[in-house]
C-alpha positions in Angstrom: -41.3 -11.2 129.6 -41.3 -15.1 128.9 -41.3 -14.7 133.0 -43.3 -12.0 133.6 -44.0 -11.3 137.5 -47.8 -10.8 136.9 -50.1 -12.6 134.4 -53.6 -11.1 134.0 -56.4 -13.1 132.2 -59.9 -11.3 131.1 -62.8 -13.4 130.5 -63.2 -16.9 131.6 -66.0 -18.6 129.5 -65.8 -22.3 128.3 -62.5 -22.1 126.6 -60.8 -18.9 129.3 -61.2 -20.7 132.4 -59.5 -24.0 131.4 -56.5 -21.8 129.5 -56.6 -19.5 132.9 -56.0 -22.2 134.8 -53.4 -24.2 133.0 -51.6 -20.7 132.8 -51.7 -20.8 136.9 -50.6 -24.1 137.0 -47.7 -24.5 134.5 -46.2 -20.4 134.3 -44.7 -19.8 137.5 -46.5 -16.4 138.0 -49.1 -15.2 139.9 -52.4 -15.0 137.9 -54.9 -12.2 138.5 -58.2 -12.5 136.5 -61.8 -11.2 135.8 -64.5 -12.6 134.8 -68.1 -10.6 134.7 -69.3 -13.7 136.5 -68.1 -14.7 139.9 -68.3 -18.6 139.6 -65.3 -19.4 137.6 -63.2 -16.9 139.6 -64.2 -19.1 142.3 -63.4 -22.4 140.8 -59.9 -20.7 139.8 -59.3 -19.7 143.2 -58.5 -23.5 144.1 -55.5 -22.6 141.7 -54.8 -19.7 143.6 -56.2 -17.3 140.6 -57.0 -14.1 142.4 -59.9 -11.9 141.4 -59.2 -8.8 140.3 -62.1 -6.2 140.4 -62.3 -4.0 136.9 -60.1 -5.1 133.7 -58.6 -1.5 134.8 -57.0 -3.6 137.6 -55.9 -6.4 135.6 -54.0 -3.7 133.4 -52.2 -1.7 136.2 -51.1 -4.7 138.1 -50.1 -7.2 135.2 -46.6 -7.6 132.9 -49.1 -9.6 130.5 -52.7 -9.5 129.9 -54.6 -12.0 128.2 -58.2 -11.8 127.0 -60.5 -15.0 126.0 -64.0 -12.8 124.7 -66.5 -13.8 122.6 -65.8 -11.5 119.6 -63.5 -9.0 118.4 -66.6 -6.4 119.3 -66.6 -7.4 122.6 -62.4 -6.8 122.7 -62.5 -3.3 120.9 -65.2 -1.8 123.0 -63.0 -3.1 126.5 -59.8 -1.7 124.8 -61.5 1.8 124.1 -63.6 2.6 127.1 -62.8 5.4 129.5 -61.2 3.4 132.1 -60.1 0.6 129.5 -57.5 -1.8 128.0 -56.1 1.5 126.1 -56.6 3.6 128.9 -54.2 1.7 131.0 -51.6 0.0 128.5 -48.1 1.3 129.4 -44.5 0.8 127.8 -43.4 -3.1 127.1 -46.8 -4.4 128.2 -48.2 -7.3 126.3 -51.4 -8.0 125.2 -52.6 -11.4 124.0 -56.1 -11.7 122.4 -56.9 -15.2 122.0 -60.3 -14.3 120.7 -61.3 -14.3 117.0 -61.8 -11.2 116.0 -62.0 -9.8 112.5 -58.3 -8.6 110.8 -59.1 -5.0 110.4 -60.5 -4.8 114.0 -57.1 -6.3 115.2 -54.8 -4.9 113.3 -56.4 -0.9 114.7 -56.0 -2.1 117.8 -52.7 -3.4 117.9 -51.6 0.6 116.6 -53.4 2.0 119.6 -51.4 -0.2 121.9 -48.3 0.5 119.5 -49.0 4.1 120.3 -49.2 3.8 124.0 -45.2 1.4 124.0 -47.4 -1.3 124.6 -47.8 -4.3 122.1 -50.9 -6.4 120.9 -50.4 -10.1 119.9 -53.3 -11.9 118.8 -53.3 -15.6 119.1 -56.5 -17.2 118.5 -57.0 -20.9 120.2 -58.3 -23.6 117.9 -60.0 -26.9 118.8 -62.2 -28.1 121.7 -62.8 -27.2 125.4 -61.6 -30.7 126.0 -58.3 -29.8 124.3 -58.3 -26.6 126.5 -58.4 -28.0 129.7 -55.7 -31.1 128.8 -53.5 -27.8 127.3 -53.4 -29.6 123.7 -54.9 -26.2 122.2 -53.7 -24.7 118.5 -52.6 -22.0 118.7 -52.5 -18.8 115.5 -50.3 -15.9 116.4 -49.5 -13.4 114.6 -46.2 -11.3 116.3 -42.8 -10.2 115.5 -40.3 -13.2 115.5 -39.3 -11.2 119.1 -42.2 -10.9 120.4 -43.5 -14.7 119.5 -40.2 -15.6 121.5 -41.4 -13.9 124.3 -44.7 -15.2 124.5 -44.3 -18.6 123.6 -43.6 -20.4 126.6 -46.7 -18.7 128.2 -48.8 -19.7 125.2 -47.4 -23.5 126.2 -49.0 -23.9 129.1 -52.2 -24.7 127.2 -51.3 -25.4 123.4 -49.4 -28.3 122.2 -49.6 -26.2 118.1 -48.6 -22.8 118.5 -47.7 -21.6 114.7 -46.0 -18.2 114.4 -48.5 -16.8 110.8 -47.1 -13.7 110.0 -47.0 -10.1 111.9 -50.0 -8.9 113.9 -53.2 -9.8 112.2 -52.0 -13.3 110.2 -53.2 -15.8 113.4 -56.7 -14.0 112.9 -56.7 -14.9 109.1 -55.4 -18.2 109.9 -58.2 -18.7 112.3 -61.3 -17.4 110.5 -59.9 -19.6 107.4 -59.9 -22.5 108.9 -63.2 -22.0 110.7 -64.6 -21.2 107.2 -63.1 -24.5 106.1 -64.3 -26.3 108.8 -68.4 -25.3 107.9 -67.9 -26.0 104.4 -66.6 -29.1 104.9 -69.7 -29.7 108.3 -72.2 -28.5 104.8 -70.4 -31.3 102.6 -70.9 -34.4 105.0 -74.6 -33.6 105.7 -75.3 -33.3 102.3 -73.7 -37.0 101.6 -75.6 -38.0 105.0 -78.8 -36.8 104.3 -78.7 -37.9 100.2 -76.7 -41.5 101.4 -79.9 -42.3 103.8 -82.5 -41.4 101.4 -80.8 -43.5 98.8 -80.8 -46.4 100.8 -77.2 -46.3 102.3 -76.8 -46.5 106.4 -75.4 -43.3 107.8 -73.3 -45.2 110.1 -71.4 -47.4 107.0 -71.5 -44.2 105.1 -69.8 -42.4 107.3 -67.0 -44.9 108.7 -66.5 -46.3 104.5 -65.7 -42.4 103.8 -63.2 -42.2 106.5 -61.4 -44.5 104.2 -62.1 -43.0 101.2 -59.9 -39.4 100.1 -63.3 -38.0 101.8 -61.8 -38.4 105.2 -61.1 -35.0 106.9 -61.1 -34.3 110.7 -64.6 -32.5 110.2 -65.8 -36.5 109.1 -64.5 -38.2 112.1 -65.4 -35.3 114.7 -68.4 -33.6 113.6 -70.3 -36.2 111.4 -69.2 -39.1 114.0 -69.9 -37.0 117.1 -73.0 -35.1 116.0 -74.6 -35.6 113.0 -74.9 -39.2 113.2 -75.9 -39.7 116.6 -78.3 -36.8 116.3 -76.7 -34.8 119.4 -76.5 -30.5 119.1 -76.0 -29.8 122.4 -75.8 -25.8 123.8 -72.9 -24.5 125.4 -71.4 -26.1 122.4 -69.6 -24.3 119.3 -73.1 -23.2 118.3 -75.1 -21.4 114.8 -75.0 -18.2 116.0 -71.2 -18.5 117.3 -70.2 -19.9 114.2 -71.8 -17.3 112.1 -70.0 -14.5 113.8 -66.8 -16.4 112.6 -68.2 -16.8 109.2 -69.1 -13.1 109.0 -65.4 -12.2 109.8 -63.9 -14.3 106.9 -66.8 -13.0 104.3 -65.7 -9.8 105.4 -61.9 -10.5 104.9 -63.1 -12.5 101.0 -64.8 -8.9 100.3 -61.6 -6.9 101.0 -59.3 -9.1 99.4 -61.6 -9.5 96.4 -62.4 -12.8 96.8 -65.9 -14.4 95.5 -66.2 -17.0 98.4 -69.6 -18.6 97.0 -69.0 -21.7 99.5 -68.8 -20.0 102.3 -72.2 -17.7 101.5 -74.0 -21.4 101.1 -72.8 -21.5 104.9 -73.9 -19.0 105.9 -77.2 -19.3 104.5 -77.9 -22.8 106.3 -76.7 -20.5 109.7 -79.3 -18.3 108.9 -81.8 -20.6 108.1 -80.9 -22.5 111.5 -81.4 -19.6 113.5 -84.9 -18.9 111.6 -86.0 -22.0 112.7 -84.9 -21.7 116.6 -81.7 -23.5 116.5 -79.2 -20.5 116.5 -78.2 -21.7 120.1 -77.3 -25.6 119.1 -73.6 -26.8 118.4 -73.5 -25.5 114.5 -73.6 -29.1 112.6 -77.6 -29.0 113.7 -77.8 -27.6 109.8 -77.4 -31.3 108.8 -81.5 -31.8 110.5 -82.7 -29.2 107.9 -81.6 -30.4 104.9 -84.5 -33.0 103.8 -87.6 -30.8 105.5 -87.6 -29.7 101.9 -89.2 -32.7 99.3 
């Protein structure tokens, strides 16, 4: 299965399109893809990616099928439709979900695919679109060691860091907690920027100096230096609404495991405020701009 005859790909959005392109260029197997928009399919045609008319066609023709969809809810809906993924699943087929989904959703779907003799692997991706284009994503995998060995060569066409996190669902746990910790870090560095600036410290000096101490972090160097400091919060990046979707998965998991995740709940309050003030489609560090509105 590490050298399938046909690879399927469903979902060619911001991350899905460059991931699919790397698969087509590096896997050595023909790729059949589906998306609701024709534009990414037209661009991928240059890399010999063929367009499918429906997700069912992808499932019927491919041994391995990748999913890159907006949420676990979208994944579940596509799986359970009358002519959806489960209806067309067959023995030995592997579905690799690159989306970020709720852990219980992933594990329930896995059981449904098992009943068809097929397999679901959760492999949510981390890092940016630029990393997707360069083939240097990080991928957190939930699977048996045997399945991981089968799918790792395909994932390696678009990822430089691939971790087997445990059985199915554990990849989602790692991705959800990764994002939760990032969001909490962004709140902290946003607070520091606003407090420091009002206390008379140049924000650029503040952030550059913090990178030399124990407060240094990926979030500080990227979200802080590249978004919060210049005040650049574009749309079609990792928006507040999209970030909140992942945060809610983390809060759901916290409730299910009996953990008081009050730091994450504070992030949720900031996300709610950003959405209420019309910034829901902007890059999620935009929350930093709301912290000094109250005197």
